[in-house]
C-alpha positions in Angstrom: 0.0 0.0 0.0 1.8 3.0 -1.1 1.6 6.7 -1.9 3.9 9.2 -3.6 4.4 12.9 -3.3 6.1 14.7 -6.1 4.9 13.7 -9.6 8.4 12.9 -10.7 8.9 10.6 -7.8 5.5 9.1 -8.4 6.1 8.3 -12.0 9.6 6.8 -11.3 8.3 4.6 -8.5 5.3 3.5 -10.5 7.4 2.7 -13.5 9.8 0.7 -11.2 6.9 -1.2 -9.8 5.5 -1.9 -13.2 8.8 -3.3 -14.4 9.0 -5.5 -11.4 5.5 -6.8 -11.7 5.4 -7.4 -15.5 8.8 -9.0 -15.9 7.5 -12.4 -17.0 4.3 -13.9 -18.0 2.2 -16.8 -17.8 -1.4 -16.4 -16.7 -2.9 -18.1 -13.6 -4.8 -20.4 -15.8 -1.6 -21.9 -17.1 0.9 -24.4 -15.5 3.6 -22.8 -13.4 7.0 -22.9 -15.0 8.9 -21.1 -12.2 10.7 -22.5 -9.3 12.6 -20.7 -6.6 15.4 -18.6 -7.8 18.8 -18.7 -6.2 18.7 -17.0 -2.7 20.3 -13.6 -2.2 23.5 -13.3 -0.4 22.1 -11.3 2.5 19.1 -13.0 3.9 17.1 -12.6 7.1 14.8 -15.5 8.1 13.3 -15.3 11.5 11.9 -18.7 12.5 9.2 -19.0 15.2 11.6 -20.9 17.3 14.4 -18.4 16.9 15.3 -15.6 19.2 14.3 -12.9 16.7 11.6 -11.6 19.1 13.9 -11.7 22.2 14.4 -8.0 22.0 10.7 -7.4 22.0 9.9 -5.7 25.3 7.0 -7.6 27.0 4.1 -5.7 28.4 4.4 -5.1 32.1 0.9 -6.6 32.6 -1.4 -8.4 30.2 -4.1 -6.2 28.8 -7.7 -7.5 28.5 -7.8 -6.7 24.8 -4.4 -8.3 24.1 -4.0 -11.5 22.2 -7.4 -11.1 20.5 -6.2 -12.9 17.4 -9.4 -12.1 15.5 -8.2 -8.5 15.1 -4.7 -9.5 13.8 -3.9 -9.3 10.0 -1.2 -12.1 10.3 0.5 -12.3 7.0 2.0 -9.6 4.9 3.7 -9.9 1.4 6.3 -7.1 1.0 8.6 -6.4 -1.9 11.7 -8.4 -0.8 10.3 -10.0 2.3 7.3 -11.7 4.0 6.3 -10.5 7.5 4.1 -12.4 9.9 2.4 -11.2 13.1 2.3 -13.7 15.9 -0.7 -13.9 18.3 1.4 -12.0 20.9 1.7 -9.1 18.5 5.4 -9.6 17.7 6.8 -10.0 14.1 8.7 -12.7 12.2 10.5 -11.9 9.0 11.6 -14.0 6.0 13.6 -12.7 3.1 16.4 -10.4 2.1 16.9 -7.5 4.5 20.2 -6.3 3.1 21.0 -2.6 2.8 19.8 -2.4 -0.8 16.3 -3.8 -0.1 13.3 -1.9 1.0 12.9 -3.5 4.4 16.6 -3.3 4.9 16.4 0.5 4.9 14.5 0.4 8.2 15.7 -0.2 11.8 14.7 -3.8 12.0 15.9 -4.1 15.6 13.3 -1.5 16.5 10.6 -3.3 14.5 11.4 -6.7 16.2 10.9 -4.9 19.5 7.4 -3.8 18.6 4.6 -5.8 20.4 0.8 -5.9 20.6 0.7 -5.4 16.8 -2.4 -6.2 14.8 -1.3 -4.9 11.5 1.9 -3.8 9.8 2.3 -1.9 6.5 5.4 -1.0 4.5 6.5 1.2 1.6 9.7 2.8 0.5 9.9 5.4 3.2 7.7 4.4 6.0 7.1 1.1 8.0 4.1 1.4 10.4 2.5 -0.9 12.8 -1.0 -0.7 14.3 -1.2 -1.8 18.0 -4.2 -3.3 19.6 -4.7 -0.2 21.8 -5.4 1.9 18.8 -2.0 3.6 18.6 0.5 3.5 15.7 4.2 2.9 15.9 6.5 3.6 12.9 10.1 3.8 11.7 11.4 5.8 8.8 13.8 4.9 6.0 17.5 5.4 6.9 18.2 6.5 3.3 15.2 8.4 2.0 13.9 11.7 3.5 10.4 11.9 4.8 8.4 15.0 5.6 8.7 15.9 9.4 4.9 16.0 9.7 5.0 12.2 9.8 5.7 12.6 13.5 2.0 13.4 14.1 1.4 9.7 14.0 2.8 9.4 17.5 -0.2 11.4 18.8 -2.9 9.2 17.1 -5.4 7.3 19.1 -8.5 5.1 18.5 -7.1 3.9 15.1 -8.6 0.6 13.8 -7.0 0.4 10.4 -3.9 1.8 8.7 -2.7 2.3 5.1 0.8 3.4 4.1 2.0 5.3 1.1 5.4 6.3 -0.2 5.9 8.9 2.4 2.6 9.0 4.4 0.4 7.0 6.7 -3.4 7.1 6.8 -5.3 6.0 9.9 -9.0 5.0 10.1 -10.4 6.0 13.5 -13.1 4.2 15.4 -15.5 7.0 14.7 -15.3 6.4 10.9 -13.1 9.4 10.1 -9.6 9.2 8.5 -6.4 11.0 9.5 -3.2 11.3 7.5 0.3 12.4 8.2 3.4 12.8 5.9 4.2 14.2 2.5 1.8 15.9 0.1 3.0 16.6 -3.5 -0.2 18.0 -4.7 -1.7 14.6 -4.9 -4.3 15.7 -2.3 -4.1 12.4 -0.6 -4.7 14.2 2.6 -8.1 15.4 1.5 -9.9 12.9 3.7 -11.1 15.4 6.3 -14.7 15.3 5.0 -14.8 11.5 4.9 -17.3 10.0 7.3 -18.7 6.5 8.1 -15.6 4.8 6.7 -15.2 1.1 7.6 -12.0 0.1 5.7 -9.1 1.9 3.9 -6.3 1.0 1.6 -3.6 3.0 -0.2 -1.2 2.7 -3.1 1.1 5.2 -4.9 -0.5 8.6 -4.2 -4.1 7.4 -3.8 -6.2 6.4 -0.8 -9.5 4.7 -1.0 -12.1 4.2 1.7 -15.1 1.9 2.0 -18.1 3.6 3.5 -20.7 1.8 5.8 -23.2 2.1 2.9 -21.0 0.0 0.7 -19.8 2.8 -1.6 -16.1 3.8 -2.2 -14.5 7.2 -1.9 -11.1 8.1 -3.4 -8.6 10.8 -2.8 -5.3 11.6 -4.4 -3.4 11.4 -7.7 -4.9 8.2 -9.1 -3.6 5.8 -11.7 -6.6 3.5 -11.3 -10.0 3.2 -12.9 -11.6 5.5 -10.4 -14.8 6.0 -12.4 -15.6 2.3 -12.1 -14.4 2.0 -8.5 -16.6 4.9 -7.3 -19.6 3.4 -9.0 -19.4 0.2 -7.0 -22.1 -0.6 -4.4 -22.4 -3.1 -1.5 -18.7 -3.2 -0.9 -17.4 -4.6 2.4 -13.6 -4.3 1.8 -11.1 -3.1 -0.8 -7.6 -4.0 -1.8 -5.3 -2.0 -4.1 -2.7 -3.8 -6.2 0.1 -2.5 -8.5 -2.3 -1.5 -11.3 -5.8 -2.7 -10.2 -8.4 -2.4 -7.5 -10.4 -5.3 -6.0 -13.6 -5.0 -4.0 -15.2 -7.6 -1.8 -18.9 -7.3 -1.9 -21.1 -8.0 1.1 -22.6 -11.1 -0.5 -19.2 -12.7 -1.0 -18.8 -11.9 -4.6 -15.8 -9.9 -6.0 -15.4 -7.0 -8.4 -12.2 -5.6 -9.9 -11.2 -2.7 -12.0 -8.1 -1.5 -13.9 -7.3 0.9 -16.7 -5.6 -2.1 -18.4 -6.3 -5.7 -17.3 -2.8 -6.9 -18.3 -2.8 -10.5 -17.1 -6.4 -11.3 -16.2 -6.0 -10.0 -12.6 -9.6 -8.6 -12.9 -11.2 -11.9 -14.0 -13.1 -12.4 -10.8 -16.7 -12.4 -12.0 -17.4 -16.0 -11.2 -16.0 -15.9 -7.6 -18.4 -16.4 -4.7 -18.3 -17.3 -1.0 -15.2 -15.0 -0.7 -14.4 -13.8 2.8 -11.1 -12.0 2.2 -9.3 -10.5 -0.8 -5.7 -9.5 -1.6 -4.5 -7.6 -4.7 -0.8 -7.9 -5.5 1.3 -7.2 -8.5 -1.0 -8.1 -11.4 -2.5 -10.8 -9.1 -5.7 -11.2 -7.2 -6.3 -13.7 -4.4 -9.6 -14.6 -2.8 -10.1 -16.6 0.3 -13.2 -18.7 0.3 -15.4 -19.6 3.3 -14.3 -23.2 3.1 -10.6 -22.3 3.5 -9.6 -22.7 -0.1 -8.1 -19.9 -2.2 -8.9 -18.5 -5.7 -6.2 -16.8 -7.8 -6.1 -15.0 -11.1 -3.6 -12.9 -12.9 0.2 -13.1 -13.7 1.6 -16.5 -12.6 5.2 -15.3 -12.4 7.1 -17.9 -10.5 4.0 -19.8 -9.7 2.3 -17.2 -7.5 -1.1 -18.4 -8.6 -0.4 -22.0 -7.8 -2.7 -22.2 -4.7 -5.2 -24.8 -5.8 -4.0 -27.3 -3.3 -4.2 -24.9 -0.4 -6.8 -25.7 2.3 -7.7 -24.7 5.8 -6.5 -21.2 5.1 -7.5 -18.4 7.5 -5.7 -15.4 6.1 -4.0 -14.3 2.8 -1.9 -11.6 1.3 -0.1 -11.1 -2.0 2.5 -9.1 -3.9 5.1 -10.9 -5.9 4.5 -13.9 -3.6 1.2 -15.3 -2.3 1.0 -16.0 1.4 -1.6 -18.0 3.3 -1.9 -18.7 7.0 -3.6 -21.9 8.0 -6.0 -22.2 10.9 -3.2 -23.9 13.0 -1.0 -20.8 12.5 1.4 -22.3 10.0 2.1 -20.5 6.8 2.3 -21.5 3.1 3.9 -19.4 0.3 4.3 -19.6 -3.4 5.7 -17.2 -6.0 8.8 -15.0 -6.3 11.4 -16.5 -3.9 14.5 -14.7 -5.3 15.1 -13.2 -1.8 13.9 -16.2 0.2 10.6 -14.4 1.0 8.8 -17.7 0.6 10.9 -19.5 3.3 8.1 -19.5 5.9 7.8 -23.3 6.5 9.0 -22.9 10.1 6.6 -20.2 11.0 3.8 -20.6 13.5 1.9 -17.5 14.2 -0.4 -18.9 16.9 
């Protein structure tokens, strides 16, 4: 989920993402030809049994709301890595975290010390985590400058959902309003002050979208997506923004999708039903069915759509890789593994 500020920076970032997401090409309907690429030299892989979370400072006393796993978004597909949130709110990381990677530009010792997380979102400049008390923690890139106004995040309270852009963070408050902090390059992403009755948000590039309680969608920012179609949707329960397309989960369990150009069939979701969760990645759409199986459509680069044998899945996410957490807390992954971001076999998030 990402957002940019200056138009030059926006275009360069979007072009870079497009190059990454469209490098190779068989559709999800075809047989996967890809396997795992050779691992990168610098790799971080935190196993559940490792001491990666030892630096996480435990809470002095257990809060009544803590460990409510129903609120946690447990799996997150990032550019070079995969991140999981355990039931205690600490994180586990798989993949390349070298200095030249996106996640490697952040202070990961600080991130591993975070606890009580229920969500974590990353982009080039900002890594933010939503805690179960409604506050937001964040860390900034060590290499890229970020507008000082981002520090306003430290004062936020009553946040129930977050979305992160290239240099900003948006927070959905429990009263249905949306606050933002960070950079503004004329994209007007911060023009959410009039939003009311919002139940879900997502962000990408310099655009933010919000689902209203009445099932309609509002959009703010410089937008590369098919906004006209998205804002005409009704009965939407949740929304997910991918690299070039937007996916909406309807209240009846069906799915809609829109893009200015449906490059690899990532918008071919018209026959989906009984869907409980959606994830839009790089030219890829995943849908979690109520029976624990997963639907996939779009670019099948490195086999990221090869999820037909998944079962008992409780949560999903996608980018260049597809992630699924099973009901027992173990995690499965397929897709781009050039940085070992799919090496999650030893994870248990329960």
